C-alpha positions in Angstrom: -9.0 34.6 -8.3 -12.1 32.4 -7.8 -10.2 29.5 -6.2 -8.0 31.7 -4.0 -11.1 33.1 -2.4 -12.2 29.7 -1.3 -9.1 29.3 0.8 -9.5 30.3 4.5 -8.1 33.7 5.3 -6.2 32.5 8.4 -4.6 29.8 6.2 -3.5 32.3 3.6 -2.1 34.7 6.2 0.0 31.9 7.8 1.2 30.6 4.4 2.2 34.2 3.4 4.3 34.4 6.6 5.9 31.0 5.9 6.7 31.5 2.2 7.5 35.2 1.9 8.3 36.0 -1.7 7.2 32.6 -2.9 3.6 33.2 -1.7 2.5 34.5 -5.1 3.7 31.4 -6.9 2.1 29.2 -4.2 -1.3 30.9 -4.7 -1.0 30.6 -8.5 -0.5 26.8 -8.2 -4.2 26.6 -7.0 -5.2 27.8 -10.5 -3.5 24.8 -12.1 -5.2 21.4 -12.6 -4.3 18.7 -10.1 -2.1 15.8 -11.2 -3.0 12.1 -11.4 -0.6 9.3 -10.7 -0.3 5.5 -10.4 2.4 3.4 -8.8 3.5 0.1 -10.5 3.4 -3.1 -8.4 7.0 -4.2 -9.0 6.4 -7.4 -7.1 4.2 -8.5 -10.1 5.6 -6.6 -13.0 8.7 -4.6 -13.9 8.4 -0.9 -14.9 9.9 -1.8 -18.3 7.3 -4.5 -19.0 4.5 -2.2 -17.7 5.5 0.5 -20.1 5.3 -2.0 -23.0 1.7 -3.1 -22.3 -0.1 -0.1 -20.6 -2.9 0.9 -23.0 -3.0 4.6 -22.1 -0.3 7.4 -22.1 1.9 7.5 -19.0 4.9 9.6 -18.0 7.5 8.8 -15.3 7.3 10.7 -12.0 11.0 11.8 -11.6 11.2 11.5 -7.8 9.4 8.1 -7.4 11.1 5.1 -9.1 8.0 3.2 -10.0 5.5 6.2 -10.2 3.8 7.5 -13.3 1.6 10.5 -14.3 -1.5 9.8 -16.3 -4.1 12.0 -17.9 -7.4 12.9 -16.3 -9.3 11.2 -19.2 -7.4 7.9 -19.1 -9.8 6.0 -16.7 -7.1 3.5 -15.5 -9.4 1.9 -12.9 -11.4 0.4 -15.7 -8.4 -1.3 -17.2 -8.0 -5.1 -16.6 -4.3 -4.4 -15.6 -5.7 -2.5 -12.6 -8.1 -5.3 -11.7 -5.1 -7.7 -11.9 -3.3 -5.6 -9.2 -0.5 -4.3 -11.5 -0.7 -0.7 -10.3 -2.2 1.4 -7.5 -3.8 4.8 -8.2 -2.2 7.4 -5.9 -1.6 11.1 -5.9 2.1 11.7 -6.9 3.3 13.4 -3.7 1.6 10.8 -1.6 3.9 8.2 -3.2 6.9 9.8 -1.7 6.9 8.5 1.9 6.9 4.8 1.1 9.6 5.5 -1.6 11.9 7.1 1.0 11.7 4.1 3.5 14.3 1.5 2.5 12.4 -1.7 3.2 14.2 -5.0 2.5 12.7 -8.5 2.0 12.5 -10.1 5.4 11.9 -6.9 7.4 9.1 -6.7 9.9 7.2 -3.6 8.8 4.3 -1.6 10.4 2.0 0.8 8.7 0.2 2.3 11.7 -2.5 4.4 10.0 -2.7 2.4 6.8 -6.1 2.9 5.1 -6.9 3.0 2.3 -3.6 1.3 1.5 -1.4 3.5 -0.7 1.6 3.2 1.5 0.9 -0.4 2.7 0.7 -1.8 -0.8 4.0 -0.1 -1.6 5.7 -1.5 1.5 4.2 -5.0 0.9 5.5 -5.0 -2.7 9.0 -4.2 -1.4 8.9 -7.1 1.0 8.4 -9.5 -1.9 6.5 -12.0 0.2 9.2 -12.3 2.9 9.1 -11.0 6.5 5.9 -9.4 7.8 3.7 -6.5 7.1 1.3 -5.3 9.8 -1.2 -2.9 8.3 -3.5 -1.2 10.8 -6.4 1.2 10.8 -8.6 2.1 13.8 -11.7 2.4 11.6 -13.3 -0.9 10.7 -14.8 0.3 7.4 -11.4 1.8 6.4 -9.6 -1.4 7.4 -11.9 -3.3 5.1 -10.9 -1.1 2.2 -7.3 -1.5 3.2 -7.6 -5.3 3.2 -9.1 -5.2 -0.3 -6.3 -3.2 -1.7 -3.7 -5.5 -0.2 -5.5 -8.5 -1.6 -5.6 -6.7 -5.0 -1.8 -6.3 -4.8 -1.3 -10.0 -4.0 0.4 -9.3 -0.6 0.5 -12.7 1.2 2.6 -11.9 4.3 0.2 -9.5 5.9 -1.6 -9.0 9.2 -4.5 -6.5 8.7 -5.4 -5.1 12.1 -8.3 -3.0 13.2 -6.9 -1.8 16.5 -6.0 1.2 18.7 -2.3 2.1 18.3 -1.9 1.9 22.0 -2.9 -1.8 22.0 -0.5 -2.5 19.2 2.3 -0.8 21.2 1.6 -3.1 24.1 1.7 -6.2 21.8 4.8 -5.2 19.8 7.5 -3.5 22.0 10.6 -2.8 19.9 9.4 -5.4 17.3 9.5 -3.7 13.9 12.5 -2.9 11.7 10.6 -0.3 9.7 7.5 1.8 10.6 5.4 4.2 8.5 3.2 6.7 10.4 1.2 8.7 7.8 -0.6 10.6 10.6 -4.1 12.0 10.6 -3.7 15.7 9.8 -5.5 18.9 8.8 -5.0 18.1 5.1 -3.9 21.6 4.0 -1.7 20.0 1.2 -4.8 18.5 -0.4 -7.0 21.7 -0.6 -6.6 21.7 -4.4 -7.6 18.0 -4.7 -10.5 18.2 -2.2 -12.1 21.6 -1.6 -14.2 20.2 1.2 -11.0 20.0 3.3 -10.5 23.8 3.0 -14.2 24.5 4.0 -13.7 22.4 7.2 -10.3 23.8 8.1 -9.7 25.9 11.2 -6.4 26.9 12.9 -7.6 25.2 16.1 -7.9 21.8 14.2 -4.1 21.8 13.6 -3.4 22.2 17.3 -5.8 19.4 18.2 -4.4 17.1 15.6 -0.8 17.8 16.7 -1.7 16.3 20.1 -2.9 13.1 18.3 0.2 13.0 16.1 2.6 13.3 19.1 0.9 10.5 20.9 1.1 8.3 17.8 4.8 9.2 17.3 5.6 8.1 20.9 3.7 4.8 20.4 5.4 4.2 17.0 8.9 4.9 18.5 8.2 2.4 21.3 7.4 -0.3 18.6 10.6 0.3 16.7 13.6 -1.9 17.4 17.1 -0.4 17.9 18.6 0.5 14.6 15.2 0.7 13.0 13.7 3.4 10.8 10.4 5.4 11.4 9.0 7.4 8.5 6.6 10.2 9.7 4.5 12.0 7.1 1.5 14.4 6.8 -0.3 16.1 3.9 -0.3 19.5 5.6 1.9 22.6 5.7 1.1 23.4 9.3 4.4 23.8 11.3 2.8 22.6 14.5 1.9 19.3 12.8 5.2 19.0 10.9 8.4 20.3 12.5 6.5 20.8 15.8 5.6 17.2 16.1 9.0 16.0 14.9 10.6 18.3 17.6 8.4 16.8 20.2 9.5 13.2 19.5 13.2 14.2 19.4 12.7 15.8 22.9 10.7 12.9 24.4 12.7 10.0 22.9 16.4 10.8 23.1 17.3 7.6 21.3 15.5 8.8 18.2 17.4 11.0 15.7 16.6 12.4 12.2 18.4 10.9 9.2 18.7 11.8 5.6 16.4 10.8 2.8 17.0 10.4 -0.9 17.0 13.9 -2.3 15.2 15.5 -5.3 16.0 18.9 -6.7 12.5 20.3 -6.1 12.1 19.1 -2.5 12.3 21.8 0.2 14.0 21.4 3.5 12.4 21.4 6.9 12.7 24.7 8.8 14.3 24.5 12.3 12.6 27.8 13.2 9.2 26.1 12.7 10.1 23.6 15.3 12.3 23.8 18.4 15.3 25.2 16.5 17.1 21.8 16.2 19.4 22.1 13.1 18.6 18.5 12.2 15.1 19.5 11.2 16.6 20.5 7.9 16.7 16.8 7.1 12.9 16.8 6.8 11.3 17.1 3.4 8.6 19.6 2.4 6.7 19.3 -0.9 5.1 22.5 -2.1 2.7 22.5 -5.1 4.3 25.5 -6.7 7.6 23.7 -6.9 6.5 20.2 -8.0 3.8 18.4 -9.9 2.0 17.2 -6.9 0.1 18.3 -3.8 1.5 19.3 -0.4 3.4 16.8 1.8 5.8 16.6 4.7 8.3 13.8 5.6 10.7 13.0 8.4 12.8 9.9 8.7 13.9 8.9 12.2 16.4 6.2 13.2 16.5 4.6 16.7 20.0 4.5 18.1 21.5 1.1 18.6 22.1 -2.1 16.6 19.3 -3.9 14.8 18.6 -7.4 16.1 18.4 -10.0 13.3 16.8 -13.0 15.0 14.4 -15.0 12.9 11.0 -16.1 14.1 10.0 -18.7 11.5 6.9 -20.7 11.5 7.0 -24.5 12.2 3.4 -25.4 11.4 1.9 -28.3 9.5 -1.4 -28.5 7.7 -3.9 -31.2 8.5 -4.0 -34.2 6.1 -7.4 -33.3 4.6 -6.3 -29.8 3.8 -3.1 -30.9 2.3 -4.8 -33.6 0.2 -7.3 -31.3 -1.5 -4.9 -28.5 -1.9 -2.4 -30.8 -3.5 -5.1 -32.1 -6.0 -5.9 -28.5 -6.8 -2.3 -27.5 -7.3 -1.9 -30.5 -9.6 -4.9 -29.4 -11.6 -3.6 -25.9 -12.3 0.0 -27.0 -12.6 1.4 -25.0 -9.7 5.1 -24.6 -10.1 5.9 -21.9 -7.6 4.0 -19.4 -5.4 5.1 -15.8 -6.0 8.2 -17.2 -7.5 9.2 -19.4 -4.5 8.4 -22.9 -3.5 5.0 -23.3 -1.8 5.6 -23.5 2.0 3.3 -26.0 3.6 4.4 -24.9 7.1 2.5 -21.6 6.5 -0.9 -23.3 5.8 -3.6 -23.0 8.5 -7.2 -24.2 8.3 -9.9 -22.5 10.3 -13.2 -24.3 9.9 -13.6 -24.6 6.1 -11.3 -21.7 5.3 -7.7 -22.1 4.4 -5.0 -19.4 4.9 -1.4 -19.0 4.0 0.2 -17.3 7.0 3.1 -14.8 7.1 6.4 -16.7 7.3 7.3 -15.4 10.8 5.9 -16.0 14.3 4.3 -13.0 16.1 2.0 -12.7 19.0 -1.3 -11.5 17.6 -3.4 -12.9 20.5 -6.1 -10.5 21.8 -5.8 -8.1 18.9 -8.8 -7.2 16.6 -7.9 -8.1 13.0 -9.5 -8.7 9.7 -6.9 -11.0 8.2 -3.8 -13.0 9.1 -2.0 -14.0 6.0 -3.6 -14.8 2.6 -7.1 -16.3 2.3 -6.4 -19.2 -0.1 -10.0 -20.6 -0.4 -12.5 -23.1 1.1 -12.7 -26.8 1.7 -15.9 -28.1 0.1 -17.0 -31.7 0.0 -14.1 -33.7 -1.4 -12.5 -30.6 -3.1 -10.8 -27.3 -2.6 -12.3 -24.1 -4.1 -9.8 -21.2 -4.5 -10.5 -17.6 -3.4 -10.2 -14.5 -5.6 -7.3 -13.2 -3.4 -5.4 -16.4 -4.1 -5.8 -15.7 -7.9 -4.5 -12.2 -7.4 -1.5 -13.4 -5.3 -0.3 -15.7 -8.1 2.4 -14.4 -10.5 2.5 -15.0 -14.2 5.0 -17.9 -14.1 3.6 -19.7 -11.1 1.1 -22.0 -12.9 0.6 -23.8 -16.2 -3.2 -23.3 -16.5 -3.2 -19.7 -17.5 -5.3 -18.3 -20.4 -3.5 -15.2 -21.7 -5.7 -12.7 -23.7 -4.5 -9.5 -25.3 -5.7 -6.3 -23.6 -7.8 -5.5 -26.6 -9.8 -8.8 -26.3 -13.5 -8.0 -25.5 -13.7 -11.1 -23.3 -11.7 -9.4 -20.6 -14.3 -6.7 -19.7 -17.0 -9.4 -20.2 -15.2 -11.6 -17.6 -15.1 -8.7 -15.2 -18.8 -8.3 -15.6 -19.4 -11.9 -14.6 -20.1 -13.4 -18.0 -19.4 -16.9 -19.2 -16.7 -17.0 -21.9 -15.9 -19.2 -24.9 -12.3 -20.4 -25.1 -10.7 -22.1 -28.1 -8.7 -25.3 -27.5 -5.5 -23.5 -28.6 -6.0 -20.8 -25.9 -6.3 -23.2 -22.9 -3.3 -25.3 -21.7 -5.6 -28.0 -20.3 -8.9 -29.3 -21.9 -10.9 -28.8 -18.7 -10.8 -27.7 -15.1 -9.6 -24.7 -13.2 -7.8 -22.0 -15.2 -6.6 -18.4 -14.6 -7.7 -15.8 -17.0 -4.9 -13.4 -17.7 -4.7 -10.0 -19.4 -1.5 -10.5 -21.4 0.1 -13.0 -19.0 -0.9 -11.5 -15.6 -3.5 -13.4 -13.4 -6.8 -11.7 -13.2 -9.1 -14.4 -11.8 -10.2 -18.0 -11.9 -12.7 -19.8 -14.2 -13.6 -23.4 -14.7 -13.3 -24.8 -18.2 -16.0 -27.3 -19.4 -16.4 -28.1 -23.1 -14.6 -24.9 -24.2 -16.8 -22.8 -21.9 -15.1 -20.9 -19.1 -17.5 -20.7 -16.1 -16.9 -17.4 -14.5 -15.6 -17.4 -10.9 -14.9 -13.7 -10.6 -16.8 -12.6 -7.5 -19.6 -10.1 -7.9 -18.3 -8.0 -5.0 -15.1 -7.4 -7.0 -16.7 -6.2 -10.2 -15.6 -2.7 -11.3 
């Protein structure tokens, strides 16, 4: 088998020992084409509505409530619905961790190694604009990609950090209700998706990465409040990185215990023999590609013993008069009714120089931390006016404003808009005769334009063009 020969011999030997009679099926799975998936942003659109308007074939992923398979030839990243932040492209197995963490609106949530944003966008959508999402990545370039994906999804209650986990642990002792640690790993589960990973693999790499994972697990546990949940995941099969790292945390933090996750018939259990023998390791989930339509993954859900504290740390801010004046005028021009389905909260507005932000609705001590964004970038104060940002457009929901111009997905003006072109709009299509409008595929905000004499001046940023 051509693809089998590309897999490292030491990897194959270990997998044969791990899987026994299933090893043949496992190897055969590498002959099959990889699967492609997308996850619907249910903060902006329901799955039912998505299925009505999606212009290419999709099929439900049975173990992820808002996940769908799509065909390799579909090109979903070119669809205006993607540019409107209605779905995220993600490998089907990689959707599983965020789907198994029961996040509730109002929670304080941390994604510790968050780039490029697959899990962070899922967690942010679950929060529905309430509580706080801290999304961190130690790499500045990766943190920028993370910020862009969170902006695309319209997540407003976010703090995007570019910090060492140890620094975060000092700043947030026992602070978060829910934490995701999708740890750096040897990537064995992604060999079919990315053959470069198999070429770079060595047995020693797993041992080195296990040390990193265990340090990250301790730091994550220290940031989790009593009663809180920590979801640990990898995309590797290596026992030292999976059950081994889980066993280490259970031994080092006696207040942490494994808890059950929502089951699916094709999931495999963790194996106590691959860790320290603790019977509770069976509560871990392993995803093998010969049993499911996805790549390899591992999940463990911990709970910290004790009761969750429910104190609220709400903001009590107030915008300066100049900011409030020009924002109010802009809101009147676009006919703002709500923001993400709720009343606009003026206590969350902060002006820094000429830039205006909408902060998360909770107080937290971010002082001294490296970060790319605190809250949502609303726009800029110009001379006697407010100019909205593109992230603000993406954060608006379909019923938030009056000045929306809905176009069918088949309308050729949508791709022309994404290319930066000026558009002609008929009087019947625009709610207002002039001024700021949101262009919308169907009814979902895509970006701003300014209407003058039936011509929509394009405000879609060149840096966002597909």
